[in-house]
C-alpha positions, 0 to 999 in steps of 0.5 A: 533578511529574515529566514522566512523572507529568504525561503519565500524568495527562494520559492519564487525563484524556483517556481515555474511552469511544468513544461519548463520544469521537465524541459531539460531531462535527457533521454534514458533518464530514470524517473520515480514519481509519487503515486496514489493521491500524490500523483502530480498531474501537471508534471505527469502530463508535461513529461508525457507531452514531451514524449508525444511531441518527440522531444524525449525519445526514451525514459526509465520509470519506477512507480506504484500502480498508475492512478487517476492522473498517470493512467492517461498521461505517462503510463498510457499505452501509446507511449509505452514503447518509449518507456522502460517501466517497472512497477511496485504494485499491480492494480487493474490498469497494470494487469493489462499492461503486464499481459501486453509486456508494457511494464514489469513487476518488481518482486520485493518486501515493501519495507526494502524498496527504499534500499533497492532505490538507493542501491540499484536505481540511479535516479535522475528525477523524482517528483510528487505532490506536496502540501504548501511550504510553511514559514520554516521552508518545509513542504510535507509529503501529504498522502504518500511517504512510502518509497518516494521519500527515499527517491527524493533524497537520492535523485539528481533533480527534485520537482514538487507540485504544490497543492493546497488540497494536499494535507499537511502531515506530521512525522518523518515527512518533511522536505525542505525547499533547499532540497528542491530543484523546481516548484510547480503549483496546481491547486486542484481537488485530489483524485476522488475516492469512493467507498464500496460496500461488501456483501454477506460473505464480507460481513461474516468474515469481518465478524469473525475477525472482530472476535480475534481482536482484543481491546487495546490492540494495534491494527494494520489493515489492507486495502479493499472492501473487507478492511472497511467492514472489519473496521465497522465490526470493531466500532465497539472495541476500545483503546485500539491503536493504529500502525499501518501501511495504508490509512484507509477510511475505516480506520479513520472512522475508528478514530472519529468514534473514539474506538481508536485512540492509541493510548495502549500502544507500546510504540509511539503511544497515542500516535496513529502511524502510517505511510500512505493515506487513501480517503476522501476530502473529509478523511484528509481534513481529519489528518491535516495538521493533526499531530495525532497522526504520523507519516513515516517512510515504509522503511519504518512502518513496514519493518517487521522489527518495528511492527513487533514493538507494538504489543497485541499487534493485529495485521489483517490482509487478503489472500487470493488462494490458499493450499492445504499446507497453508501456502498463501497466494495473494498475487497471481491468477492463472500464472499472471501477476494479478496484484502485488506482495505489498506489505503483506509479509512484512506485517505477517512476520511483524505481527506474529513477532509482537507480544500477543500479536496475530497475523490474519489472512482473510478471503472468500471461500469461493470465487466466480460466483461459487464455481471455483474454490479458493482453497486448493490441494496445491498451488498450481505451477506458476503461482506466486507464494506471497506468504510461506506456509511457515509464516501463515498464522490465522486464516479466516473465511466466511465458514470459520477460523483456523490458527495454523501455528503449531499444527502439523501438515496433517492438522493443517490440512484438516483445519483448512478444509473446514474453512472451504465451502461445503460443496468442495470439502469432499474433493479436498479430503480426497486430494489431501489423502492422495497427497499423503497429507492425511 
């Protein structure tokens, strides 16, 4: 029997219904599942149904923020008392869950999560959505590599949900059928992704950031409205590269236009490197079986030493609040976990260590329709420091740009106040004097 026929035979032997695939899972099992566009719809609902039917009393779960499928299935409030759940990132759904103590957040640097899984989590089951098997017996992890790659390697049982809509990807993203315990098929469209337009403040910030990006730079951008507008502002740049945590539609637009070709990258020239994809069907079609794109685990994409291999590395991320010494909060509001650290500090440090690299943290100067300044004298008690002041490089608001590296506390305070909305500058000056900063 040829190897291809043997793999097909093995595939058929492992193919089953989702209900059967999760049927033998005992109480108190530890589960990690793929999130984002890789949430396995059938498997999540099958496991949630077992819990709702009383066939599974208790479960431990580690995952990213629940999305389109997980929110109403395994991460739904009605079965939360049966699940001890820890999350890697906090989105809109998780904010309420954290307030209600249905889930707890794991502080981390993103590149370290796979090690934490291997060393501190005894994983019984891991499942995710994958692209169809090839003739050599390999599936690919499609849109989500991040930490699920590590979970699949160390779990006692691995189940994949095969979806022909999931793009086949290149890089370190392959999973062989010999590593898989069970297979479920579910050929449905991946969760929808909508592009959101920004406002005039976003456009002003994007224009300022574009001026900081040289031709031939390698880019990392975060999620949200602003990254898309930054990418639009970079449309006339040349020979840009991509080494990012999240491959967003704006970066893919730069590839389509030819602005991003990676020819001047110093790590993996010509390759667009990422660990997660967020985009619509057209975006995924561009990546599908395209060797110009490489998917890698977060241990590679987000390790500061790897990031720094790219000369002219530019990282662009968001902040919620900044104090007058340059401490950055990108995670908490009112003492509550609002977002997550994600890969911000990974890229802040990696980009600064890059030759001619820059780390940029961007934010609107105010919030709540101008009633609150995002620049504050000091971060309040209970506020999380995502980026320490010693790591902060460039700060950008709609009112300007400040490079904090090499600046004393006095110089920092003056530069940061100039980024604030004019309505708040005088009171920030008074506060800086009271704090003996100026």
